[in-house]
C-alpha positions as CSV (number, residue, x, y, z in Angstrom):
1,X,0.0,0.0,0.0
2,X,1.0,3.5,-0.8
3,X,2.4,5.6,2.0
4,X,0.5,9.2,2.1
5,X,1.0,12.2,4.3
6,X,-2.1,14.3,4.7
7,X,-0.9,17.7,6.3
8,X,-3.8,19.5,8.2
9,X,-3.0,23.3,8.8
10,X,-5.5,24.0,11.2
11,X,-5.6,23.3,15.1
12,X,-4.1,20.1,16.8
13,X,-0.7,21.3,16.9
14,X,2.7,19.1,16.2
15,X,4.4,22.1,17.4
16,X,8.2,20.2,16.6
17,X,7.2,19.6,13.0
18,X,7.5,23.3,12.0
19,X,10.9,23.4,13.1
20,X,11.9,20.9,10.3
21,X,11.6,23.8,8.0
22,X,13.9,26.2,10.0
23,X,17.0,27.6,8.2
24,X,20.3,28.8,9.8
25,X,18.8,32.4,10.0
26,X,16.0,31.4,11.7
27,X,17.7,29.9,14.8
28,X,19.6,33.2,15.2
29,X,16.2,35.3,15.3
30,X,14.4,32.7,17.7
31,X,17.3,32.7,20.1
32,X,17.0,36.2,20.4
33,X,13.2,36.2,20.9
34,X,13.7,33.3,23.3
35,X,10.2,31.5,21.8
36,X,9.8,28.9,24.6
37,X,8.0,26.6,22.0
38,X,10.9,26.3,19.8
39,X,13.8,24.0,20.2
40,X,17.5,24.4,19.4
41,X,18.9,22.9,16.4
42,X,20.3,19.9,18.0
43,X,17.1,18.9,19.5
44,X,15.5,19.4,16.2
45,X,17.7,17.2,14.2
46,X,17.1,14.5,17.2
47,X,13.5,15.0,16.8
48,X,13.5,14.4,13.1
49,X,15.5,11.4,13.7
50,X,13.0,10.0,15.9
51,X,10.1,11.1,13.7
52,X,11.9,9.4,10.8
53,X,12.3,6.1,12.8
54,X,8.6,6.5,13.5
55,X,7.6,6.6,10.4
56,X,9.9,3.9,8.8
57,X,8.8,1.2,11.7
58,X,5.2,2.1,11.1
59,X,2.9,-0.3,8.6
60,X,0.1,2.6,8.5
61,X,-1.0,3.8,5.2
62,X,-1.8,7.2,6.2
63,X,0.3,9.8,8.7
64,X,-1.5,13.0,10.0
65,X,0.2,15.9,10.9
66,X,-1.6,19.2,12.2
67,X,0.5,22.1,13.1
68,X,-1.1,25.7,13.1
69,X,2.7,27.3,13.3
70,X,3.3,25.7,9.9
71,X,1.6,28.5,8.1
72,X,2.5,31.4,10.5
73,X,6.2,30.6,11.1
74,X,7.2,29.0,7.9
75,X,6.4,32.1,5.8
76,X,9.2,31.9,3.1
77,X,9.3,29.7,0.4
78,X,13.0,28.5,1.0
79,X,11.6,27.0,4.5
80,X,8.8,25.1,2.9
81,X,11.2,23.8,0.3
82,X,13.3,22.6,3.1
83,X,10.6,20.6,4.8
84,X,9.2,19.3,1.3
85,X,12.5,17.6,1.0
86,X,12.5,16.0,4.4
87,X,9.2,14.7,4.1
88,X,9.4,13.7,0.6
89,X,12.0,11.0,1.3
90,X,9.4,9.4,3.8
91,X,6.3,9.7,2.0
92,X,5.0,8.7,-1.4
93,X,2.2,11.0,-1.4
94,X,1.8,14.2,0.2
95,X,-1.2,16.3,0.6
96,X,-1.8,19.8,2.0
97,X,-5.0,21.3,3.8
98,X,-4.9,24.5,4.8
99,X,-7.9,26.2,6.6
100,X,-8.3,29.9,6.5
101,X,-10.2,32.4,8.3
102,X,-11.0,36.0,7.8
103,X,-8.2,38.2,8.7
104,X,-10.1,40.1,11.4
105,X,-11.4,36.6,13.0
106,X,-7.9,35.0,12.9
107,X,-6.5,38.5,14.4
108,X,-9.1,38.6,17.2
109,X,-8.3,34.9,17.9
110,X,-4.6,35.3,18.1
111,X,-4.9,38.4,20.7
112,X,-7.0,36.4,22.9
113,X,-4.5,33.8,22.8
114,X,-1.6,36.2,23.4
115,X,-3.4,37.8,26.4
116,X,-4.0,34.4,27.7
117,X,-0.4,33.4,27.4
118,X,0.2,36.4,29.9
119,X,0.8,39.4,27.2
120,X,-0.8,42.6,27.5
121,X,-1.1,44.5,24.2
122,X,-2.7,47.5,23.6
123,X,-4.6,46.5,20.5
124,X,-4.2,44.9,17.0
125,X,-0.6,45.7,15.6
126,X,-1.7,45.6,12.0
127,X,1.8,45.0,10.9
128,X,2.5,42.1,13.4
129,X,-0.9,40.7,12.4
130,X,-0.5,41.1,8.5
131,X,2.6,39.0,8.8
132,X,1.3,36.2,10.4
133,X,-2.2,36.3,8.9
134,X,-1.7,37.0,5.1
135,X,-3.8,34.3,3.7
136,X,-2.6,35.0,0.1
137,X,1.1,34.6,0.9
138,X,0.3,31.4,2.9
139,X,-1.7,30.1,0.1
140,X,1.3,31.1,-2.6
141,X,4.1,29.9,-0.7
142,X,2.6,26.4,-0.1
143,X,1.4,25.9,-3.8
144,X,4.7,26.9,-5.1
145,X,6.3,24.0,-3.3
146,X,3.7,21.4,-3.1
147,X,1.6,20.1,-6.1
148,X,-1.5,18.8,-4.1
149,X,-2.9,21.7,-2.1
150,X,-6.8,22.2,-0.7
151,X,-7.7,25.3,0.8
152,X,-11.0,25.3,3.0
153,X,-12.4,28.1,4.5
154,X,-12.8,28.1,8.5
155,X,-16.4,29.2,8.5
156,X,-19.4,27.1,9.6
157,X,-21.5,27.6,6.4
158,X,-18.3,26.4,4.6
159,X,-17.6,23.5,6.3
160,X,-19.0,19.8,5.5
161,X,-22.2,19.6,7.5
162,X,-21.1,22.8,9.1
163,X,-18.9,20.7,11.2
164,X,-15.0,21.2,11.4
165,X,-14.3,17.8,12.7
166,X,-16.9,16.3,10.1
167,X,-14.8,18.3,7.3
168,X,-11.6,17.1,8.6
169,X,-12.6,13.7,8.3
170,X,-14.1,13.8,5.0
171,X,-10.9,15.5,3.5
172,X,-8.8,12.6,5.2
173,X,-11.3,10.2,3.8
174,X,-11.8,8.6,7.0
175,X,-14.9,7.1,8.8
176,X,-16.4,9.6,11.2
177,X,-16.4,9.0,14.6
178,X,-19.2,10.5,17.0
179,X,-17.5,10.2,20.2
180,X,-14.4,12.6,18.9
181,X,-17.0,15.4,18.6
182,X,-17.1,15.1,22.4
183,X,-13.2,15.2,22.8
184,X,-12.9,17.8,20.7
185,X,-15.3,20.2,23.0
186,X,-13.2,19.4,25.7
187,X,-10.2,20.6,24.1
188,X,-11.4,23.6,22.0
189,X,-9.3,26.8,22.3
190,X,-12.1,29.2,23.0
191,X,-11.5,33.0,22.6
192,X,-12.1,35.5,25.2
193,X,-14.9,38.2,24.6
194,X,-13.8,41.9,24.8
195,X,-14.5,42.2,28.4
196,X,-12.7,39.2,29.3
197,X,-9.5,40.4,27.1
198,X,-9.6,43.8,28.8
199,X,-9.6,42.7,32.5
200,X,-7.0,39.8,31.7
201,X,-4.7,42.2,29.8
202,X,-4.7,44.6,32.5
203,X,-4.0,41.9,35.0
204,X,-0.9,41.0,32.8
């Protein structure tokens, strides 16, 4: 059976996968900013070796990787090309699925996440958000490297049966299991409303 990689750019979050596409200059920037979720180069290489070993020892036909940072942190074609060459040696087929949101909704969600993480932003930094939430740039970068790319609008009326989980399973060509809906509701990242953001940002 062919071995396929289906890459879902939405939620879920295998953070370490993003680091596979980092270039030398990225490590310098990350070391300066000290992002806690980023690993050093030697740790990234070790993680990739573990990932490669896991894939090669598996008899599964399908591997699903989900990572929201793939679209926001790998914002250069050269980074995505590096990731492509690494993954292309492991899989016979690679499909990319990108879930995109209206920029204002994505910016509000990101602002909420920043505040819940301890920040106290004064408002929407348009330059910052336009860099990380540029749907056109994200789509162009990934389609310029990968042949099979699907783009789905992350809005209820656009999703299969208006359900993100069912839409995800349909695109993965997997049978839907209703009990996973309950699991999703327990782990979903709900955004703060305006009042909550104001108070928590003040406390931060």
